[in-house]
N, C-alpha and C positions, 0 to 999 in steps of 0.2 A: 905310525900307521895310523894313532884314532886319530889324529886331524885329517888325514885323505878318506877317512869315515863321517868326520864331521862336513869334511870341505865336498863331497860326493851328495850326501842329509841334502845340503842347500842348494847345488849342482842342481839335483831332481825335484826339489819344488821348485825352483828357475823356471827350469824347462817345462815343467808340467803345465805350471802356470802360463805363461808367456804362450805356451801355444792352443792353449784351454779360452785365452780371455782375446783370443783372432791373430797373434806375428810367427808363428808358427816357422817361418825361416827363417825369424831371428832368430827361434831357441835355437832351430838346427845350427844356425851359424855357429853360436856360441856354445853350444851345450855337446853335441852328437861328433863322435869319430867320422872315420873314415867310412866306415860301413856302418848300414840298423838293420837292424833285424830284428824283425817284427813279430808274433807269434798271434796276435791278436785277427780274428779270419776274416773280421770288417776290413781290417786295410791290407794294404798289398805290402810284400816289402819291401824294405828302401826308403830313401830319404826322401824321393818325390814322389809315393803314393802317401807319404805318412803327412805332408806339406798343406800335398793334396784334400787329402782327410780332413783338416780341421779346420785352412779355410772354409770349405760348405760349410762343416757344423759353423765356422762363427756367423756364415751367413744365416745361414736356415733359421740358429737358437741365438741371436745378441742378448738376450734375457738371462741363460743359462750364470751359474754361481754353485764356487765349486769354497768347500771347506777341510783344512788338509788337520784330519784325526790325531795321526802316530805315524812315528815317519821311521822307520827302522833298520840299521845297515850294520850290514855282517862281510868281510872280506870285500868282492870287489859286489857287492847288488847291494839294492837301497830297493826298498817296501814302503809303498805311500798308502798310507788307510787311510779316505775321504770321504767325504758325504757332499752328496750336488743336488741342485734344484733344477731343475728343467721346467718347461712352460707346461699350463695348470697344474704347476707344484706337486709333483712329482719327479721325487725323492727317488738315487741310489746314492746305494753303497758300493764304493767300486777302492777294489784293492790289486797297482802296478808294481809291474816289479821293474828292477833295470840293469841291466846289466855294464858296468861301468872295466875301460879297457889304462891301462900301465899310466897314463896318461890322466886321467880324470875326465876322459868324455865317456858317453852315454854310447851303447856299440848293437843294445839289445833291449827288447821288453815284451813283458807277456804283462796277461790284465784279468781281472773276473770282474764281470758286475750284473748288481743284483737290485728290482726294482725294492724300494721297504716296504712291506703290505703297510696296509690300512688297520689290520687285525693281526695281533701273534697271542702264540698259544703262550705266551710267559711275557713278563712286565719287565725284563731286560731288552735293550736297548742293539742299536745293530754296530753301536762301538761301542 
């Protein structure tokens, strides 16, 4: 079971990085199962809307970047905690959750994204 958790972590990172950097179709071909249930309200449900969304994002924002800060796996879920930098140096903290099927393929996704504020009430980072 531990081997599956470690492999699922690697696959979630590879999938997200590949899609984020402009190759969502290849990411789907390599890492997604027969279905893809999407919970982000800005992206349509299924594989084709996912590919369309990330293709558009790659064209509109080619200079964005991502850093994977934490990766946590339990059961059939992998959570990615990331730091993203977008044009105009706008920074976001994101948390993505991926559900895997018994074949190690991604079949479901949830996420939350928050812009990192310029001022904080404490000295702690969001990581």
